[in-house]
Backbone as CSV, one residue per row, in Angstrom:
resi,resn,N_x,N_y,N_z,CA_x,CA_y,CA_z,C_x,C_y,C_z
1,MET,45.899,-6.107,215.740,45.741,-5.608,216.723,45.474,-6.559,217.672
2,ALA,46.155,-5.776,218.952,46.721,-6.974,219.578,45.269,-6.950,220.378
3,ALA,44.820,-8.016,221.560,44.046,-7.939,222.587,44.535,-8.456,224.319
4,THR,43.329,-7.903,225.381,43.968,-8.361,226.264,43.006,-8.609,227.189
5,TYR,42.721,-9.415,227.475,41.505,-9.967,228.043,41.715,-10.232,229.629
6,VAL,41.026,-9.437,230.977,41.058,-9.570,232.267,40.093,-9.905,232.696
7,ARG,40.235,-10.941,234.169,39.400,-11.693,234.145,39.552,-11.085,235.807
8,ARG,39.384,-10.934,236.287,39.133,-11.099,238.089,38.346,-11.501,238.662
9,PHE,38.229,-12.212,239.837,37.716,-13.313,240.694,38.149,-12.928,242.228
10,ASN,37.469,-13.948,243.085,38.525,-14.070,243.876,38.081,-15.820,244.809
11,LEU,38.463,-16.101,245.545,38.229,-17.377,246.266,37.061,-17.844,247.046
12,LYS,36.413,-18.825,247.686,35.617,-17.848,248.735,36.271,-18.580,249.911
13,GLU,35.715,-17.658,251.162,36.583,-17.693,252.317,36.419,-19.009,252.873
14,THR,35.078,-19.739,252.159,34.444,-21.021,253.103,35.681,-22.069,252.774
15,LEU,36.541,-22.241,251.494,37.778,-22.817,251.184,38.699,-23.059,251.794
16,THR,39.450,-25.065,252.332,40.339,-24.985,253.384,41.353,-24.915,252.538
17,ASN,42.237,-24.119,253.762,44.138,-23.825,252.298,44.600,-24.529,251.656
18,GLN,43.880,-26.263,252.017,44.176,-27.265,250.961,44.210,-26.748,249.765
19,GLN,42.521,-26.584,249.410,41.979,-26.067,248.113,42.566,-24.972,248.121
20,VAL,42.843,-24.459,248.563,43.693,-22.935,247.956,44.870,-23.635,247.100
21,ALA,45.605,-24.233,248.138,46.875,-24.704,247.106,46.866,-25.190,246.654
22,SER,45.816,-26.701,246.362,45.496,-27.336,245.267,45.033,-26.290,243.688
23,PHE,44.065,-25.052,243.880,43.526,-24.352,242.270,44.574,-23.819,242.621
24,TRP,45.934,-23.110,243.551,46.553,-22.634,242.697,48.342,-23.590,241.734
25,ASN,48.276,-24.260,242.762,48.807,-26.131,242.033,48.883,-25.942,240.170
26,PHE,47.031,-26.219,240.379,46.580,-26.595,239.063,46.488,-25.438,238.127
27,LEU,46.801,-24.128,238.942,46.627,-23.287,237.820,47.004,-22.500,237.305
28,GLN,49.015,-22.975,238.504,50.185,-22.967,237.172,50.567,-24.181,236.208
29,SER,50.761,-24.972,236.777,51.217,-26.196,236.540,50.272,-26.838,234.871
30,GLU,49.130,-26.468,235.157,48.634,-27.386,234.067,47.335,-25.962,233.642
31,PHE,46.877,-25.165,234.022,46.257,-23.919,232.973,46.890,-23.100,232.264
32,ILE,47.712,-22.433,233.069,48.204,-21.226,232.459,49.165,-21.998,231.548
33,PRO,49.767,-23.142,231.551,50.735,-23.194,229.947,49.601,-24.464,228.892
34,SER,48.696,-24.180,229.557,47.949,-24.920,228.348,47.512,-23.715,227.392
35,VAL,46.651,-22.751,227.946,46.874,-20.972,227.137,47.407,-21.062,226.590
36,LYS,48.627,-20.866,227.015,49.901,-20.081,226.197,50.219,-21.169,225.287
37,ARG,49.506,-22.458,224.489,50.213,-23.132,223.707,48.860,-22.718,222.837
38,VAL,48.170,-22.063,223.237,46.690,-21.748,222.111,47.283,-21.175,221.175
39,ASN,47.341,-21.149,219.629,47.073,-20.474,219.472,46.507,-18.489,219.007
40,GLY,47.762,-17.795,218.651,47.134,-15.930,218.712,47.729,-15.902,220.597
41,VAL,47.473,-16.697,220.631,48.046,-16.484,222.774,49.113,-15.911,222.336
42,ASP,49.571,-14.713,223.609,50.956,-14.016,223.234,51.208,-14.806,224.423
43,ASP,50.617,-14.259,225.442,51.423,-14.803,226.984,50.181,-15.050,227.771
44,CYS,50.285,-15.518,229.113,49.206,-15.739,230.356,49.439,-15.337,231.376
45,ARG,49.179,-14.054,232.223,49.357,-14.182,233.162,48.227,-14.351,234.424
46,VAL,48.848,-14.653,235.951,48.119,-14.726,236.899,48.707,-13.906,238.053
47,PHE,47.781,-12.779,238.410,48.548,-11.661,239.736,47.514,-11.896,240.979
48,ALA,48.376,-12.102,241.616,46.884,-11.781,243.497,47.392,-10.970,243.807
49,GLY,45.869,-10.439,244.103,46.141,-8.706,244.998,45.853,-8.565,246.313
50,GLN,45.125,-7.506,247.551,45.178,-7.143,248.219,44.244,-8.186,248.732
51,GLY,44.954,-9.262,249.490,44.021,-9.979,250.361,44.807,-11.767,250.086
52,ALA,45.462,-10.907,249.955,46.809,-12.315,249.300,46.105,-13.195,248.378
53,LEU,46.284,-15.404,248.648,46.286,-15.608,247.846,44.556,-15.488,247.103
54,ARG,43.528,-15.154,248.354,41.926,-15.198,247.734,41.045,-15.074,247.043
55,ALA,42.380,-13.616,247.450,41.166,-12.233,246.876,41.698,-11.548,245.592
56,ASP,41.087,-10.499,244.870,41.343,-9.909,243.962,42.632,-10.896,243.114
57,ILE,42.583,-12.009,242.796,43.168,-12.772,241.195,43.093,-12.087,239.916
58,ARG,43.777,-11.817,239.345,43.343,-11.761,238.010,44.879,-12.299,237.094
59,LEU,43.337,-12.705,236.018,44.278,-13.624,235.154,44.156,-12.489,233.574
60,ILE,45.238,-12.621,233.361,45.131,-11.652,231.951,45.936,-12.574,230.798
61,VAL,45.263,-12.231,229.703,45.559,-13.004,229.143,45.543,-12.144,227.886
62,ASP,46.789,-11.938,227.046,47.845,-11.322,225.270,47.409,-11.824,225.026
63,MET,46.859,-11.523,223.553,46.240,-12.087,222.336,46.737,-11.443,221.884
64,ASP,46.811,-12.899,220.120,46.470,-11.158,218.875,45.640,-11.530,217.845
65,ASN,44.801,-10.469,217.305,43.625,-10.899,216.503,43.234,-11.995,215.574
66,VAL,44.208,-12.876,215.544,43.695,-14.226,215.151,42.874,-14.145,214.667
67,ARG,42.948,-13.854,212.897,41.488,-14.882,212.378,41.958,-15.847,211.322
68,THR,41.283,-17.516,211.324,41.620,-18.014,210.409,40.648,-18.403,209.782
């Protein structure tokens, strides 16, 4: 049986545009590829909802129910 993990979060308003850009760069270039390499993870996606790149960010990971 497959499982879906959803994590919602917002970035602080006090962060500079450069800090927000660094966060997104890290997320897309390092974090997501690392998560996708984990055994049992089918997919990892990130969505930014209303509020552009700072608010209502959703991390969604689709996983197999693998037991080792």
